[in-house]
N, C-alpha and C positions, 0 to 999 in steps of 0.2 A: 286516387286519380275521377280523376273528373273524364268521363267519356266523351269524346268530343263530337259532334257532330258531320256525321259522313250527307252531302251533297251532291248533287248529281245537277249539274249543267249541263245543257241541251241546245245545242245551234248550228247554228250555218256557217258561221263567219271565226276568220282570221280575227280577233282582235292586236293585230300586234304589224306594220307598224302603230301609232295612234295615228290617224287622217284626219279622221270626224267626229262628232261632239257623240255619237252614240255607242260607236268604239272606244274610245277614253271612255265615256261610264262604264262599259262592261268591263274593258281593262284590269281601271284605277281600282274599280269593286275585287274582282278575284284575284288580282292583287295583295288585296288590303288582305282578304277573307284565308286563306288560305296557310296564313300562320297560325288563322283560329279552328278551324272545324280542317276534312276531311274534303277536300273540290275532286272529281272524276269531270273532262269536259267529253263530252256523247261532239262527236264531231263531222258532220255531213262537210268531206272535203271542199271550197271550189277548187275553179281550177286556178293553175298557177300560182298558188300558195306556200308551195313546197317548202319552198325557203325561209319565208316570213314564220310557218309553222317549227321551224327547226326551229329557229334565233327565238319564239318564243316560248319552245319546251327548256332549252336552254336558261333560258329566266328566269322559269317556274321547275325547277328539278322538284320540286313536292306538291307539285299536281300531276293526278293520272289523268291520260290521253288515252280513249279510245275510238278510230282513228276509223268513217267508213268510206269510203270512198266509190262510186256510179262508172258499171260501169253502162261505160257510152258504149255500145254497139246500136245499129241501123233500128231497131223496134221503138230508142227507146226516143231517136233526134224526128220519126214518127210521129211521136207521142207529143213530144214540146209543141213541134210545129202545127200539129192537129188542135193542140188545145190553144195555139194564137192564132190563130185564122177563125177558128169559132169565134173567139171575141172579138177579130176588128171585125167579122161579119156582122152581128149582133148589134155592136157598136157602131159602123161606122169608121170611125178613126182607130189609132193607133197609137194613140196617144193615151189614149181610156186605157189601155190595160190596167195599169194598176188599177182596178175598178173590181178584181179574179180575186179569187177569194183563197186565201193559200196553199188546201188542202188541193185544191189542185195544180199543185204543183209536187207534192208529195207523190212518193218510184214505194211501191210492199218492199221490194228489198229497204230503199231506207227504213221506215215504222217498221222488220221484223230486229231490222240493226238497234235497230232503241230500245227496242223490247228486253231483247235479248241483254243488250250496256245494264237494264235496270233489274231482270233477275238475276245476275251474273252480284253486281257489284252491291244486292242489297241497301242501298241507302234509308236516308230518317226521310228527308225533304228529295225532287227532280225540279227542275227547275228549268224554264224556258223564259225567254224576254225578246221580242219586237215582232214585232207586225206578222213578220212569212213563218212563227215559227207556236203562236196560238194552237191551230188548230190537232195540233202536236198530244191537247190534252184528250183527242178522240184516242193515242193507240196505249197512254198511259194506263197502269193496272189503278186501282181505286186500294189497293190493303196499303198506300205511300201520299205520303201531307206532298199536292199537290200546288206550287206557287209559277203564277205568270208575273212580270217586271214589264208597265205596262211607260215603256220611255216616249208616244207620242203618239194618241187614240187620231188609227188611221183612217176612222169615217170622216174625225173633225178638218184635218190635214188636205183628204178629198172634195168633202161637200164646198171650204174654202174659193179650190181651188180651181172645180169647175165653175162655180159664179163668176168666180174675175177671170175667164177661157174663152165664158161663153156659153159654155157646154149646160151646162143647170136646163134650157129649156129640150135639152132633146130627153120625149121619154121612152129611151130606150136608153141614157145616161143616168136616170133620175128611178128607173127600175133597176138596175145596175147599184145604184148608189144604196140603194134603199136595200134591197138582200146583201148586199158586203157589210153592212150596218148590224140589221139583223143580226148576222153569223160574227160578224165578229164582238157584241156585246150578247150573242150562249155561250161561245166558246168562255171569256168566258169570267161568264156565271157556272161552269162545268168546274173551275178550279176552288183547289178549296182558299187559297188567296189571291190579291190579286193587289200587290205594291206600282204605287205610283210613285212621279218623281218631286210631287212638291202635294203641297192645299188641294190650290185648286184642279188639276185633274183627279184628285181623289173627286172633289165636290161637282164634275162633271158628271165620270159616272155612275155614283150617287143619285145623281139626279137621273142618268136616266134610261135603269133601270137595271144597273148593275148590283146583285144578291148575296153575292161573296162575301168574304170581311176582303175592309179592302184600309192597307197602311199605309202612308206616306213616308217614304224612305228614301231620302237623298242623297245626287251621287257625292261623290269631293272630283277635289285635284289635287292631288302630293306638291307637298309644301316646295315651291322653286329653290336654289342655290340662295339666290339669292330670291328682292323685288328690286327693282330699279329705280331707278332717283324719276324722285315726280317733276318730272321740264316736258316740254311743249317744242319738237323741232318739225312745223306743217304739216302737222302726218296722223293722219285719220286713217283706223284699220279699222274692215269686219275680216271676220273670222269664217269662216263655209263654203262648202265639198257646193262647187254648184251642179250635183247629182240630188240636194236635194231639192222639194220642188221650194219648201220655206223659204233658205237662205235664195236665190231666181230669185221671186216675187222681192220678198227683197229692197238689194238689189235696185234691182229696175228703179221699184218705188220711189228708192233714196236717188238715186241717179236723175232720174224726174221731178220729184220736184221737192228735195233739197239742197240737190250740189248746183244747182246754178246758181241761188242767191248765195253754196261758201265762194264757189271761182270766181266771182265777181264780186267782191268782197276782198278774197286773197288769193290773189291770182303766181300766190306760191304756195297755196294750200297743195300738195298731195292725198288722196283719194289712196287708198295700196286692203288689197283683197284678196288674203290668205288662205287655199287648199285650192285644192283646185276644179278646174275646171273643161273643160272641151272645148274645143278651139269652136266652134262655132257658136256656142253662148255666147265666148268674148269678144266675137268679133264685133253680135252689137252693141257694141262700145269701144267701136275705133273710134268715134270718132268726135269720144267727146274729150277734152283737157284732166290731163294728172294726171288718169283715174293705170293704175299699173295692176295684172295682175301676178302678184308670185308664185302660185302655184306651189307646194307642198316645201315646208321652211326647212328646214334641219336644229332650229332655234328657233323657237317665239320669243325666250326672252328676249335674243336681236331684235328682233323683227316687232317686238311691241315699243323697245325703245323711243320715246320720246311722243308717242302718240298718245290720242282722244279713242276711247271703244267709241264707236258706233254700232248699234244692237236697232235694223232695220224694219223688223222681226214683226209680219200685220198678219198671219195663218199659223197654224199649226199649234201642236201644243207640248209638252214633256216640261226637263230641265234646257234652261241657258246654259251649256258647261262653253261654251263662248264670255259671259258675262265671271264665269269660273276664273275662267284664265286669261280673261286681259286681271281681275281682283287680286290674283295674285301673281303677276307679272310685276307687279305694280301698276296699272293702266286708269285711270277715268273711266270715267262713263256714261252716255248717253244713250237711254233705251224707247223702243213706245213701252205702253203699256203691254201690250200683251207677250213682248221679248220677255219682260220680269215680272210678269204675270207672278206670285205667288213666293216670292222668291225670298222675301223678308231683307228686298233694300227699300227704303224710303226716299222721294222723290226729295230732295233740297238739301237732305243729310249728308247720303250716302249717295248718292247722286244725280243725273236728273232724268227726269221717266216723261216724257211727253206724249198728250194728247191729240193732238195734229199735224200735220203740215209742218203749218205754222210753227206751232207752238215750237218743236222740233229745232226748224232752224233757230228760234229767236234761242233756245237754252243752248243749242251749239255755238249761238257761239260768244253766249255767254259766257262759254267753257276756256274755249280760243282766251278771249280777252282775260280770261281772268286765273293769274298764279296763284290767291288764296281761296279761291273754289277746289284748283285746283287742285290742291295741297291738303286741301277738306276732305276732298270726296278720296287721293288716298287710302287716310286714315281708316277714316270712319269705313269705309267700303273692307277695310281690312279684316276690321273688328267684326263684321255680318257672319264676314268670311270664315273669322277660327270659330267662331260660338257653332254654326249652321252647317258648315261646308268643309272642315278640316278635315284629311283623310281617318285618322282620331274615332270624332266625332258620327260620322258617316257610318264606320265598322260596329261599334259601339248600338245604336242606335238601326242596322242592321237584324247581328244578330240576337241583339232583344225580339228585336219583331220573331226572328228564326224559336226563341224558346218560346214566346206566347203560344206559338199559330202552334206546336209539339205537344203544348200543356193544355192547348184546348179539346177539349172528348167533347165539343161539340159538336166538332171541323169534322 
């Protein structure tokens, strides 16, 4: 009998219930892999997630969990406060805190726990994902294969955000940005392999100087119980949490440049934003007509029924789980070029991909007006999903990458 691969997954988030694209990608991949390989999750337990963790452990009885609970005494809080205040002083604005590097958030207790967990489990592969976990590579042993899952290039997102919000010309912000970028690329070069979620990000990392072997390994979504029938009931849908800057920027762009033309032409149409957004962000849209923030919904199946998905993403990288969800549940979609970059969907065949605000307006109107187009996109986009993003397709791809990495003696 062939020995199963032993994987240690080091994370600092409980990926259940699924509330955002990143945790959805993490949950779906582990959920699929656990039937084929032996997985140990080493978790830096976030505050207030005990109930969610219990539910997840019940769902995954064949996954081993090692839980680290940080002792948060006075010294811990003093340390964190000093870190934050120092960064605020250097950069002059608390909104620039995202420019800090991950290693500044690790505690000695967490690092020791990770090292002990790896030593005790004797894995074939140690894997971490998300920007906050990448600097853990410096605590990993050298006698085990190490993999970083690159969900989204942090330095790409931050540069676009800095320019969009008028911070790029601040010298301190630029210094912090370039330091953060250099550290991000250096950390990836210490891994035995880096896995991106699409070919476009792989190409970008190679261009920017990542020399570790890079593999494109998409994530998928589990097949819906059924696909909604293709019909339109005057509803546009955006899926994404307000805690992710590209989502916030995209919704503001849509409301500013696209929505006025659409609501003028179709006075009864509604724009629904699905995902958790803080009230402070929602308030900025309170004077807009027919815009609804639905929050976390128990059923995407119901939320998507009768809608057209809009993906007005103008910054960021990675894979758009919102597109895969739309296709999976039977909702035709329209996206910006960046939103659908590297995902394999073709403009005019499987969906609409807009190159400008006016192009987005024109194509969205065409999609609203044409039942034939909606039906064409409904059928063709699902063919792409089945070929590239079905759960079995992405699991088979990931397993083959693991085997290749383990067999490659030059790594």
